[in-house]
N, C-alpha and C positions, 0 to 999 in steps of 0.2 A: 224653598227647597232647591238645591243645585240642579242645574239642567245641563244636558249633554251639548257639546258643540255640534251644531248641524253640519259644519264643514269638516269636522274631524271625528268620525264615528269611533266610539270606544274610548274617547277622552272626555272626562267629566270634570269641569271646573269646581273647585271647592274653596272654602274660606282660606284666607291668609296666603293666597297665591299657590295653593296646592292643587295638584291634578290627580285624578283617579284614572289609571290606565287599565283597561280590560281588553283582552283579546282571546280568541280560541283558534287553535290550529291543530292539524293532525300530525302526531309524532311519527315520522317514517320508520322508526325502529320498532314500534309496537302496533302501529295502525290505529291507535286510540287518540281520542280528542284530548288535547292538553289545554288547560286554561291558565291564564295569568291575570291576576287582579292585584294591583299595587297602587299605593298612594305615595306620591313624591312631591317635593318642592321643585317646580320647574316652570319655565315659560311654556306657552302652548307649542311653540316651534320645537323646543327640546323634547316635549312630551311626544310629539309626532315622530321625531327621529328615534326616540327610545322604543316606541311601540313597533316600528318597522324593524328595528334591530332585534328585538325579542322574537318577532315573528320569524325572521330569517334564522335565528339560532335554533328555533324549534324545527324548522324545515330541514336544516342542514346538520342536525344533531348527530346523525350517523357519520358525518364527514369530519366533525370537529376532532381535534387532537385530544388524546387522553394521556394521562400521566402514566408512563411506563415504569413499573417498579424495578427495584434492584432484584438480582437473581435470588438472594437470600430470602427476601420477603415473598417473592412469587413462589419459590419452592415450598415455603411453609404452607401457603394456601393450597398449593398443588398436592402436597402430602395429605392434607385434610380430606380432599375429595377422593384421592386414590385409596385411602384406607377403607373406604366404603365398599370397594370392589375387590380387594385382595385379602388373603389370609393375614392374621396378625403377624405371623412369622415373616411373611414376605414384606409387610409394611416396615417391620423392624430392620430388615436387611436394607431396604431402600433408605431409611433414615440414617443408618450407620454409614452407608457409602457416601451419602450426601454430606453428612456432618464431618466425617473424617477425611474425605479425599477431595470433595468438590468445593464446598463453601469456604474453607480457609483461603483458597487461592482466588476464587471467582465470585464469591458471594456478594462483595461490595459493588460489583459492576451492574449498571442498568442493563436490562435485557437488550435494548436496542443499541447499546454501545459495546457489546462484546463482539470482538472481531475474530475471524478465522485464526489469525496468528495467536491470539490469546489462548484459544483452545488447544492449538497445536503445541505451543510452548508448555502449557500446563500438563498436557498428556505426556510429553517427552520428559518433563521433570519428574512426574509421578512414576513413570516407567523406570527412571534411573534410581529411584529409592525403593520401589516395591516390585513384586513379581509382575511379569507381563500380564498375567491373567487378572491380577488386581487392577492394574491400570486400564485394561480393556473393560472390566465390569464397571468401573467408574465412568468411563467414556460412554458406555451404553446408557447409564443412568442420566448423564448430562444430556445426551441426545433426546431422551424421552421428555425431560423437563423443557428443554429449549424448543422442541418441536411443538409441544402444546402451548408454550408461551408465545411463539410466533403466530400460531393460529388465533390465540385469544386477543392479541394486540395488533393484528393485521401487519405483522412485520414481513418483509420480503422473503426471507429464508433463514434457516437456522445456521449460525456460524459453525456448528459442529457437524453439519451435513456432510462436508467433504473430508473430514478428518477420519483417517482409517485406523482400525484396530491394529495392534502389533501382531504379525503372524506368529502363531505358536507351532513351531515345527518339531515333530517327533515321529519316530518310526511307529507305524501302527501296531507292531508286535511288542512294543516296549510297555512294561508295567500294566498289563491288562486287568489286574486285580481280580483274576478269575482262576478257579481250580478246575482240574479235570474231574470227571465223575469218581475215579479211583481215589484221588486226593481228598475230595469232599467226603467220601465214605470213611476214610481214615480219620478225618477231623471229627466227624460226628461220632464215630466209635470211641474216640478218646474223650470227647465230651461226656459220653455216657459213663465212662470208667472213672475219670478223675475230676470232672466238673458236673456231677450229677444234678446239682441244684439248678444249673442253667441249661441242662440238656434239652428240656422241652422248648425253651426259647430259641436255642440254636437250631433245633429241628424245625420249628415253625418258620424261621427265616429261610432255612435251606430248602424246604419242601413246598413253600408257597410263594416265594419271591416277594413277600411283603416288605415294605419299607420298615425300618426300625420303629419310626414314630407310629406306624399303623399297627404293627404287631403289639407294641406296648400300650396301645389304647384299646385293645380287645377286651371284651367282657365275656363272662361265661355264657350269657344269653346270646352271644353272637355265634356260638358253636352249635351247629345243627347236625349232630352226629347221625341222626336218622336219615337226613337228606344227603349226607356226605359232603357238606360244604360249610364254609365259614363266611359270615357276612362281614364285610369291611365297610363300616359306615363313618368312622371317625379316625383322627390321628392326633398325636400330641407333639408339641415342640416346646422344649424347656418347661414342661409341666402345664402348658396351655392346651386345653382340649379344643379341637375344632373339626372341620370336615377333613376329608382326605385331601391330598395335595392338589388333585384336579377338581375337587368339589363334587365328584361323582362316586356314589356308592357302588360296590360290586361284590361278587362272591368269588371265593377261591376254593379249589377242591380240598376236601379233608380226607386224606388217605388213611388207611387202617393203621399204619405205623405211627403217624402223628396222633391219631385219635387215642391209641393206647398210651402214648407218652403223656398226653394231656390228662387222661384219667389218673395215671400214677402221680402226676404233678399235683392235681387237685387233692388227691388223697393225702399227700404230704402237707399241703396247706391246711386242710381241715384238721389233721392230727396235731399240727402245731398252732392251730387257731390264729392263722396269719391275719394281720390287720387289713390286708388288701381285700379279703373276702367281703368285708362290710360294704364296700363300693362295687364289688363284683368284678374287680380287675383279675385277669388271668395272670399277669406278670406285674408285680408291684414291689416297692421297697419294704423293708421291715416295718416302717412306720405306717405303711398303707398307701403312700403316694405313688404316682407313676414313676417309672425308672428314668434315670438321667441318661443323656445322650451317649456318654462313654461307658455306660455300665458294663457292657460285655467285652470291652477292649482287653482288659488284663486277663480274664479267663481264656480268651481266644489266643492271646500271645503265648500263654503257657501251653496250650494244646498244640499250637503250631511248632513250638520248640520240641515237644515230645515226639511228634510224628515226623520231624525233620524237614518241614517246609520252610525254606530260608527266604524265599521271595516275599514281596509285599502282598499281604492279604488282610483286608479290613473287614469290619462287621458288614459294611455295605457290599463287600464282595460276595456275600451269600446271595444277595439279590441279583448281582451281575452273573454269578455262576448259574443260578436257576434260569435266568433269561437265556443264557447261552445254550444250556443243555436242552431246555424246552423248545427253543427255536429249531434245533436239529431233529428232535423226535416228533414234534407236534406242528411245526410251521409257525409263521409269524402271526397269523390272525388269532389262533388259540393262545399263543404266548402273550399277546397284547391284552387279550380279554382277562388273563389271570393277573398279569403284573400291573395293569392299569395304565400302561403307556398309551398316550393319546395318538402318537404318530408312529409311522414306520421308521422314521429317522431316529427316534429315540430308542426303539428296539435295536436298530443297527448300532447305535452308539454303545449300547450295553453288550453287544456281541463281539466275539473275538474269534476270527477264523484262523485256526492254528495250522502248523505245517502239515499235519497228517490229513486234515480236511481238505487243504489245498491240493495236496498230492493225489488224494483219492479223486477229486474233481478233475484234475488234469489227466489222470489215468483213464477216467471214463470218456473224456473227449478223444483221447488217443484211440481207444478201442472203437468208438463210433466212427472215427475218420479212417483209421488204418486197419480196422478189424481186430479180432482177439489176438493177444500175444501168445506166443508159444509157452506152454506151461502155466497159463492163467488158471488161477483157482478162484473159488467163490470169494467175493469181497467180504472182508471182515470189518465191522464197524470200528471206527477209530477210537471211540470211547472218550472223546473230549477234544476241545479246541482251545483250551486256556493255556496253550503251551504245555499241555498235559500229556499223559502217557497213553500208550496203545499196546495191544498184545504183541506187536512186533518188537523184537529185541533191538532192532536198529533205531528205534525211536526213543530209547531210554534217555538220551541226552536232552530230549524236549519235555521231560516229565514235569519239571517245575520251573516256571518262569512267571510267577504271578504275585 
């Protein structure tokens, strides 16, 4: 039976000049004992050297160089882990940005070989072909991937760290996509007259501030008329049902006018035996599926033309308008609770302080500082801040800019 070398612990001579090398050492990455047991053809001296080499490799395994992948390969694995923590719609957006704008130019580079200049040149070239907002979104995605890659492979810093986004300069009053209360009333009235089939949906968006994907994922069981509220627990994106955008369920008020419109809407669906009733959808296509993203676009354009609103106003503008009006009459905390905005910054982003609201605020400051003006009368609410109208005749020129 082969015997161990007394002078060389862990080395066991075997037949035909072979040596069995065994050792145990703690792996510093895991704190666990790691064992090596190999049989090789080698002299005793070579076996001793190999045993010490393997021991050192275990002890210094956390310091050994690792193979740094190409950006394309790393982004693929990065996306797999990211999709576990974000909504499917967000994951698809990430994938589209990476596939269309980042990987064609930088995907073949190894992570540790991408230089600051590579990122700057790529960003500048993309900005020359695409809108600045598109280039900035792609840069944000690249920064996310490279930041995680640098952390995973112990790289000094991200080469995108110092690359700045392109400033997007525009006047704050330009294109707010918001209506005044009077304008919104006209739009809803015309929906009721000429687009009656979509009136309940337009009213839902206008009086609750729901996102289109949230409103079109509502079921009749979410409407609690006795409690005066609607439960918002899901949303849809391109037909895919998931949680709300923030992942948090909430309730929104169900006012009497909306409740009446929903009852009338349901009566029409029942009378026509609409296919959507089977799944319980409040708003659905004729075949029963959830509505597509641009469903309300054409009816809205027809209504805007009839009421004479020439500025830009989209379906999402209903949410912005609700946010803006609710902010003025109920304050930001209540508004965020209804709209589901997570931060004050997002509520402000959806707000538009128009000329009349600014003038009224400045007038209040003047009265506090200099005292009441001669002939002052009771303040009249401005009635809107979307570049909208007010009771005063001199503000008619600001009635429509949305």
